RODO-2510 file (C-alpha; in nm, 4 decimals, decimal comma):
residues 390
     n   res          X          Y          Z
     1     x    -3,2567     4,1416     0,6724
     2     x    -2,8853     4,2085     0,7343
     3     x    -2,8096     3,8366     0,7192
     4     x    -2,9920     3,8067     0,3877
     5     x    -2,7884     4,0951     0,2487
     6     x    -2,4661     3,9356     0,3756
     7     x    -2,5633     3,6035     0,2176
     8     x    -2,6305     3,7708    -0,1164
     9     x    -2,2959     3,9525    -0,1053
    10     x    -2,1099     3,6317    -0,0211
    11     x    -2,2765     3,4436    -0,3029
    12     x    -2,1868     3,7207    -0,5468
    13     x    -1,8315     3,7236    -0,4120
    14     x    -1,7963     3,3467    -0,4568
    15     x    -1,9491     3,3602    -0,8037
    16     x    -1,6996     3,6292    -0,9101
    17     x    -1,4118     3,4166    -0,7853
    18     x    -1,5367     3,1087    -0,9664
    19     x    -1,5845     3,3035    -1,2904
    20     x    -1,2338     3,4499    -1,2646
    21     x    -1,0805     3,1058    -1,2061
    22     x    -1,2713     2,9570    -1,4993
    23     x    -1,1402     3,2342    -1,7249
    24     x    -0,7819     3,1971    -1,6049
    25     x    -0,7165     2,8241    -1,5761
    26     x    -0,8202     2,6576    -1,9044
    27     x    -0,5061     2,5647    -2,0963
    28     x    -0,2893     2,5785    -1,7832
    29     x    -0,1421     2,2537    -1,6551
    30     x    -0,2823     2,2213    -1,3021
    31     x    -0,3809     1,9231    -1,0883
    32     x    -0,5221     1,9232    -0,7367
    33     x    -0,4411     1,6131    -0,5328
    34     x    -0,6395     1,5452    -0,2154
    35     x    -0,5344     1,2879     0,0444
    36     x    -0,7865     1,2242     0,3197
    37     x    -0,5867     1,0488     0,5900
    38     x    -0,7082     0,7005     0,6968
    39     x    -1,0284     0,7205     0,4916
    40     x    -1,1595     0,3725     0,4153
    41     x    -1,2885     0,2775     0,0718
    42     x    -1,6173     0,1358     0,2012
    43     x    -1,7070     0,4665     0,3657
    44     x    -1,7447     0,6437     0,0323
    45     x    -2,1108     0,5611    -0,0178
    46     x    -2,4445     0,7208    -0,0936
    47     x    -2,5396     0,7477     0,2727
    48     x    -2,2230     0,8892     0,4305
    49     x    -2,0735     1,0783     0,1360
    50     x    -2,3545     1,1379    -0,1142
    51     x    -2,1692     1,4138    -0,3015
    52     x    -1,8373     1,2295    -0,3401
    53     x    -2,0145     0,9061    -0,4299
    54     x    -2,2066     1,0814    -0,7070
    55     x    -1,9095     1,2749    -0,8403
    56     x    -1,6849     0,9651    -0,8360
    57     x    -1,9426     0,7644    -1,0293
    58     x    -1,9549     1,0394    -1,2931
    59     x    -1,5778     1,0390    -1,3420
    60     x    -1,2853     0,7934    -1,3229
    61     x    -1,3267     0,5538    -1,0323
    62     x    -1,0586     0,3006    -0,9350
    63     x    -1,2561     0,0131    -0,7868
    64     x    -0,9610    -0,1931    -0,6569
    65     x    -0,6956     0,0519    -0,5373
    66     x    -0,4496    -0,0381    -0,2613
    67     x    -0,1971     0,1417    -0,0499
    68     x     0,1574     0,0064    -0,0487
    69     x     0,2153     0,0784     0,3226
    70     x    -0,0570     0,0786     0,5912
    71     x     0,0660     0,3849     0,7815
    72     x     0,1045     0,7464     0,6829
    73     x     0,4762     0,8197     0,6614
    74     x     0,5767     0,5276     0,4406
    75     x     0,2524     0,5394     0,2509
    76     x     0,3266     0,8960     0,1386
    77     x     0,6903     0,8181     0,0736
    78     x     0,6075     0,5174    -0,1454
    79     x     0,3291     0,7108    -0,3226
    80     x     0,5561     0,9999    -0,4218
    81     x     0,8645     0,7919    -0,4969
    82     x     0,7101     0,4897    -0,6673
    83     x     0,9467     0,2738    -0,4586
    84     x     0,8654    -0,0386    -0,2555
    85     x     0,9135    -0,0272     0,1170
    86     x     1,1068    -0,3551     0,1468
    87     x     1,2428    -0,4455    -0,1950
    88     x     1,3722    -0,0940    -0,2676
    89     x     1,4855    -0,0373     0,0946
    90     x     1,2557     0,2614     0,1239
    91     x     1,2272     0,2013     0,4995
    92     x     1,5851     0,3266     0,5390
    93     x     1,5014     0,6804     0,4265
    94     x     1,2624     0,9324     0,5718
    95     x     1,2213     1,1742     0,2834
    96     x     1,2116     1,2200    -0,0926
    97     x     1,5680     1,2321    -0,2265
    98     x     1,7393     1,2893    -0,5601
    99     x     1,7106     0,9204    -0,6537
   100     x     1,3378     0,9584    -0,7082
   101     x     1,3498     1,0897    -1,0636
   102     x     0,9780     1,0737    -1,1439
   103     x     0,8903     1,3071    -0,8576
   104     x     1,1662     1,5566    -0,9383
   105     x     1,0751     1,5568    -1,3073
   106     x     0,7202     1,6631    -1,2199
   107     x     0,8351     1,9081    -0,9517
   108     x     1,0907     2,0759    -1,1757
   109     x     0,8797     2,0886    -1,4929
   110     x     0,5379     2,1753    -1,3500
   111     x     0,5927     2,2646    -0,9847
   112     x     0,4768     2,0734    -0,6775
   113     x     0,3538     2,1842    -0,3370
   114     x     0,2452     1,9765    -0,0365
   115     x     0,0398     2,1037     0,2570
   116     x    -0,0261     1,8589     0,5380
   117     x     0,1021     1,6723     0,8401
   118     x     0,4211     1,5275     0,6869
   119     x     0,6026     1,8199     0,5204
   120     x     0,9416     1,6804     0,6283
   121     x     0,9107     1,4095     0,3618
   122     x     0,9431     1,6650     0,0820
   123     x     1,2202     1,9097    -0,0138
   124     x     1,1756     2,2506     0,1514
   125     x     1,0851     2,4201    -0,1758
   126     x     0,7862     2,1848    -0,2077
   127     x     0,6456     2,2390     0,1436
   128     x     0,3868     2,4740     0,2844
   129     x     0,4880     2,6198     0,6200
   130     x     0,1737     2,4994     0,8008
   131     x     0,1864     2,1476     0,9400
   132     x    -0,1864     2,0982     0,9858
   133     x    -0,4957     2,3063     0,9257
   134     x    -0,8632     2,2255     0,8857
   135     x    -1,0180     2,1357     0,5500
   136     x    -1,1783     2,4786     0,4829
   137     x    -0,8499     2,6581     0,5500
   138     x    -0,6568     2,4343     0,3086
   139     x    -0,9222     2,4613     0,0391
   140     x    -0,9517     2,8372     0,0674
   141     x    -0,5741     2,8829     0,0658
   142     x    -0,5589     2,6799    -0,2545
   143     x    -0,8391     2,8794    -0,4186
   144     x    -0,6608     3,2040    -0,3289
   145     x    -0,3415     3,0710    -0,4888
   146     x    -0,5322     2,9927    -0,8086
   147     x    -0,7036     3,3309    -0,8066
   148     x    -0,3678     3,5063    -0,7590
   149     x    -0,2113     3,2811    -1,0248
   150     x     0,0443     3,1517    -0,7767
   151     x    -0,0643     2,7887    -0,7921
   152     x     0,1849     2,5085    -0,8635
   153     x     0,1297     2,2483    -1,1337
   154     x     0,0490     1,9886    -0,8670
   155     x    -0,0878     2,0950    -0,5307
   156     x    -0,1372     1,8235    -0,2683
   157     x    -0,3741     1,8940     0,0229
   158     x    -0,3534     1,6378     0,3035
   159     x    -0,6633     1,6356     0,5281
   160     x    -0,6407     1,4932     0,8809
   161     x    -1,0040     1,5052     0,9939
   162     x    -1,0678     1,1413     0,8988
   163     x    -0,7745     1,0225     1,1117
   164     x    -0,7910     0,9805     1,4880
   165     x    -0,8659     1,1850     1,7036
   166     x    -1,1475     1,2631     1,4536
   167     x    -1,1952     1,6355     1,5064
   168     x    -1,4206     1,8254     1,2698
   169     x    -1,6967     2,0839     1,2691
   170     x    -1,9842     1,8386     1,2525
   171     x    -1,9929     1,6080     1,5564
   172     x    -2,3260     1,4540     1,6493
   173     x    -2,1944     1,2741     1,9596
   174     x    -1,9785     1,3717     2,2540
   175     x    -1,6178     1,3776     2,1465
   176     x    -1,3684     1,1618     2,3348
   177     x    -1,0066     1,2325     2,2567
   178     x    -0,8198     0,9357     2,1112
   179     x    -0,4438     0,9637     2,0909
   180     x    -0,3886     0,6875     1,8431
   181     x    -0,3967     0,3099     1,8263
   182     x    -0,1836     0,2599     2,1356
   183     x    -0,2992     0,5132     2,3924
   184     x    -0,1132     0,5503     2,7190
   185     x    -0,4245     0,4674     2,9180
   186     x    -0,4945     0,1017     2,9859
   187     x    -0,8628     0,1438     2,9049
   188     x    -1,0013     0,3450     2,6173
   189     x    -1,3597     0,4485     2,5683
   190     x    -1,4640     0,3487     2,2169
   191     x    -1,8330     0,4199     2,2564
   192     x    -1,8393     0,7083     2,0113
   193     x    -1,5219     0,6564     1,8098
   194     x    -1,6834     0,5046     1,5023
   195     x    -1,9602     0,7672     1,4959
   196     x    -1,7006     1,0430     1,5349
   197     x    -1,5218     0,9029     1,2331
   198     x    -1,8431     0,8910     1,0287
   199     x    -1,9183     1,2489     1,1337
   200     x    -1,5784     1,3520     0,9983
   201     x    -1,6340     1,1627     0,6732
   202     x    -1,9686     1,3389     0,6264
   203     x    -1,8024     1,6725     0,7088
   204     x    -1,5374     1,6014     0,4434
   205     x    -1,8139     1,5345     0,1916
   206     x    -1,9905     1,8651     0,2624
   207     x    -1,6659     2,0620     0,2439
   208     x    -1,5762     1,9040    -0,0904
   209     x    -1,9242     1,9811    -0,2218
   210     x    -1,8808     2,3491    -0,1378
   211     x    -1,5219     2,4042    -0,2508
   212     x    -1,5187     2,1821    -0,5592
   213     x    -1,7635     2,4195    -0,7299
   214     x    -1,4830     2,6760    -0,7632
   215     x    -1,2510     2,4455    -0,9553
   216     x    -1,4275     2,1320    -1,0784
   217     x    -1,4927     2,2774    -1,4246
   218     x    -1,1280     2,3555    -1,4954
   219     x    -0,8928     2,1588    -1,2627
   220     x    -0,8489     1,7784    -1,2614
   221     x    -0,8737     1,6444    -0,9061
   222     x    -0,7051     1,3260    -0,7850
   223     x    -0,8752     1,2116    -0,4645
   224     x    -0,7462     0,9257    -0,2486
   225     x    -0,6418     0,8242     0,1009
   226     x    -0,3005     0,7137     0,2207
   227     x    -0,4396     0,4063     0,3984
   228     x    -0,7565     0,2916     0,5715
   229     x    -0,8408     0,2362     0,9355
   230     x    -0,9425    -0,0488     1,1661
   231     x    -1,2038     0,0022     1,4351
   232     x    -1,1644    -0,2432     1,7196
   233     x    -1,5063    -0,1626     1,8608
   234     x    -1,8466    -0,0501     1,7327
   235     x    -1,8064    -0,2573     1,4199
   236     x    -1,9971    -0,5641     1,3088
   237     x    -1,6708    -0,7541     1,2801
   238     x    -1,3568    -0,7208     1,4889
   239     x    -1,0365    -0,7328     1,2908
   240     x    -0,6775    -0,7322     1,4132
   241     x    -0,4634    -0,7816     1,1047
   242     x    -0,3043    -0,4610     0,9837
   243     x    -0,3053    -0,5985     0,6296
   244     x    -0,6848    -0,6306     0,6434
   245     x    -0,8898    -0,4855     0,3560
   246     x    -1,0224    -0,2150     0,5908
   247     x    -0,6751    -0,0646     0,6140
   248     x    -0,5042    -0,1483     0,2843
   249     x    -0,7869    -0,0841     0,0377
   250     x    -0,8314     0,2848    -0,0364
   251     x    -1,0678     0,5184    -0,2218
   252     x    -0,9068     0,6457    -0,5409
   253     x    -1,0732     0,8583    -0,8086
   254     x    -0,9886     1,1168    -1,0727
   255     x    -1,2382     1,3962    -1,1341
   256     x    -1,1891     1,5618    -1,4704
   257     x    -1,3409     1,8861    -1,6047
   258     x    -1,5003     1,6997    -1,8953
   259     x    -1,6454     1,4405    -1,6550
   260     x    -1,5092     1,1464    -1,8530
   261     x    -1,6815     0,8458    -1,6989
   262     x    -1,4804     0,5273    -1,6537
   263     x    -1,4460     0,2480    -1,3994
   264     x    -1,0974     0,1007    -1,3616
   265     x    -1,1686    -0,2591    -1,2603
   266     x    -0,8099    -0,3830    -1,2600
   267     x    -0,5944    -0,3892    -0,9480
   268     x    -0,4183    -0,0602    -0,8828
   269     x    -0,1364     0,0283    -0,6451
   270     x    -0,0780     0,3851    -0,5342
   271     x     0,2848     0,3211    -0,6324
   272     x     0,1664     0,4360    -0,9770
   273     x     0,0321     0,7704    -0,8514
   274     x     0,3118     0,9734    -1,0116
   275     x     0,2241     0,8215    -1,3497
   276     x    -0,1393     0,9232    -1,2989
   277     x    -0,0321     1,2785    -1,2123
   278     x     0,1949     1,2961    -1,5159
   279     x    -0,0815     1,1724    -1,7481
   280     x    -0,3142     1,4384    -1,6077
   281     x    -0,0575     1,7147    -1,6478
   282     x     0,0109     1,6072    -2,0062
   283     x    -0,3628     1,5733    -2,0735
   284     x    -0,3260     1,2156    -2,1945
   285     x    -0,6437     1,0631    -2,3302
   286     x    -0,5784     0,7401    -2,1403
   287     x    -0,5325     0,8006    -1,7681
   288     x    -0,3648     0,4568    -1,7408
   289     x    -0,1079     0,5144    -2,0150
   290     x     0,2268     0,3610    -1,9174
   291     x     0,0791     0,1721    -1,6211
   292     x     0,1049    -0,2060    -1,6390
   293     x    -0,1854    -0,4299    -1,5443
   294     x    -0,1149    -0,6105    -1,2166
   295     x    -0,2080    -0,9687    -1,1279
   296     x    -0,1591    -0,8738    -0,7623
   297     x    -0,0500    -0,5741    -0,5586
   298     x     0,2116    -0,5731    -0,2839
   299     x     0,1591    -0,4240     0,0622
   300     x     0,4561    -0,3898     0,3009
   301     x     0,4988    -0,3130     0,6698
   302     x     0,8399    -0,2734     0,8295
   303     x     0,8982    -0,3372     1,1989
   304     x     0,7295    -0,1000     1,4384
   305     x     1,0294     0,0635     1,6027
   306     x     0,8638     0,3170     1,8353
   307     x     0,9584     0,2161     2,1898
   308     x     0,6334     0,3548     2,3325
   309     x     0,4145     0,1740     2,0801
   310     x     0,6043    -0,1528     2,1158
   311     x     0,5890    -0,1390     2,4943
   312     x     0,2142    -0,0857     2,4763
   313     x     0,1722    -0,3751     2,2320
   314     x     0,3736    -0,5978     2,4649
   315     x     0,1568    -0,5038     2,7645
   316     x    -0,1608    -0,5803     2,5707
   317     x    -0,0216    -0,9037     2,4235
   318     x    -0,0503    -0,7527     2,0739
   319     x     0,3133    -0,7707     1,9689
   320     x     0,2046    -0,9209     1,6353
   321     x     0,0981    -0,5694     1,5344
   322     x     0,4629    -0,4657     1,5384
   323     x     0,5828    -0,7476     1,3136
   324     x     0,7141    -0,6827     0,9668
   325     x     0,5242    -0,8449     0,6810
   326     x     0,4802    -0,8571     0,3083
   327     x     0,1325    -0,9075     0,1691
   328     x     0,0180    -0,9766    -0,1861
   329     x    -0,3437    -0,9231    -0,2861
   330     x    -0,5241    -1,0333    -0,6011
   331     x    -0,8902    -0,9961    -0,6905
   332     x    -0,9657    -1,3296    -0,5264
   333     x    -0,7072    -1,4057    -0,2590
   334     x    -0,4383    -1,2759    -0,0257
   335     x    -0,0988    -1,4220     0,0685
   336     x     0,0833    -1,2876     0,3749
   337     x     0,4435    -1,3560     0,4733
   338     x     0,5963    -1,2401     0,8023
   339     x     0,9652    -1,1693     0,8589
   340     x     1,0019    -1,4921     1,0636
   341     x     0,8701    -1,7110     0,7809
   342     x     0,5120    -1,7508     0,9051
   343     x     0,2677    -1,7669     0,6126
   344     x    -0,1041    -1,7035     0,5833
   345     x    -0,3413    -1,7479     0,2906
   346     x    -0,6976    -1,6199     0,2559
   347     x    -0,9705    -1,6442    -0,0067
   348     x    -1,1382    -1,3062    -0,0282
   349     x    -1,3640    -1,1721     0,1055
   350     x    -1,3016    -1,4082     0,4010
   351     x    -1,0036    -1,2744     0,5959
   352     x    -1,0618    -1,4791     0,9108
   353     x    -0,9918    -1,8313     0,7831
   354     x    -0,6237    -1,9037     0,7246
   355     x    -0,6024    -2,1656     0,4471
   356     x    -0,2236    -2,1921     0,4227
   357     x    -0,2360    -2,5690     0,4934
   358     x    -0,5437    -2,6371     0,2787
   359     x    -0,4354    -2,8702    -0,0030
   360     x    -0,6930    -2,7262    -0,2419
   361     x    -0,4870    -2,4080    -0,2716
   362     x    -0,1366    -2,5552    -0,2739
   363     x    -0,0775    -2,4659    -0,6397
   364     x    -0,1913    -2,1061    -0,5882
   365     x     0,0265    -2,0653    -0,2786
   366     x     0,3254    -2,2095    -0,4651
   367     x     0,2633    -1,9566    -0,7433
   368     x     0,3015    -1,6733    -0,4912
   369     x     0,6162    -1,8279    -0,3475
   370     x     0,7733    -1,8570    -0,6949
   371     x     0,6579    -1,5235    -0,8380
   372     x     0,7459    -1,2779    -0,5634
   373     x     1,0473    -1,1589    -0,3717
   374     x     1,0104    -1,3230    -0,0309
   375     x     1,3443    -1,1979     0,1044
   376     x     1,3643    -0,9412     0,3813
   377     x     1,6250    -0,6709     0,4422
   378     x     1,8716    -0,6839     0,7308
   379     x     1,7019    -0,4059     0,9318
   380     x     2,0150    -0,1982     0,9622
   381     x     2,0240     0,0924     1,2032
   382     x     1,9926     0,1501     1,5745
   383     x     1,6214     0,2323     1,5625
   384     x     1,5367    -0,1392     1,5337
   385     x     1,7362    -0,2463     1,8426
   386     x     1,4410    -0,2238     2,0798
   387     x     1,2249    -0,4145     1,8311
   388     x     1,4778    -0,6962     1,8139
   389     x     1,5008    -0,7170     2,1931
   390     x     1,1282    -0,7908     2,2081
***
């Protein structure tokens, strides 16, 4: 009986909060941005994420969205600067600076706040103090800010549950701690890793279902990931390339209060995220206003310069994972160029058969060579010395 009374009180409490938010927010320029770290596009589906799948299909779904960098730090930096990792020498900086006008225009005019695992990327006035907290904590903190009318124009919540070591409140299998791609141990136990990840994805879905009800009727929500993830075991196919679709193709959707349904079929790079945010803040009718249609998207990876990671790659004969590359992806094919001039060419969805020497595709390969910037920077700085020695 006491639990039933408590449940009734909580439901009334939540309903009062939702009503207050709905009365306060209409007409205010607010956008919630959610980044679920390392969440793969193919894992947003009716079985694993029934709520998100349904809500995405009812709103604006980007069917062919790609990250620009396949790891968190540079992915975030390129997303919030609009700059390319190689061509704009983004790899030389570790944070948002005054050269990134689009970000500062939004931050100064509307306000911007980031809560997540990489606060050092952003100016101090745009950071939350907490480095990492669980999904419910971040959601509830945001709802309290809205309720207290202390919310910024753009609030970015960065969730880590879908990134290794895959901790959440919904595990169905024994959890085995994974410290990242290159663990110190020579042998890793992958038996449950993929299921742990799926558990976290399902947990994310249930959390979004609960907390979205407070804001979905009055706050546009931009939902995406920074990059995907590759599982070396417990998958039907084993993939090694860090430019593989599993890691560079990302979920990307905009949920609007009026539930305007649209599928964006064209290629999309998260380099245009700031333009999406600006269009949402300005309540533009066309979410893609000012964004050019792309024939292909560019994905970049600089050298891995962590001594520990490189040493581990060397021991496992996986030094190719530390190589710098540029990759260009269209709707039908993929061209990859490494810093040492090695080329690869694939016809999607096949990413196992390198067709770079296949005469049937010579004209297409030559088009890539002519159309893109195939030059590489000089890798200035002492942090690349160990990389060069290997």
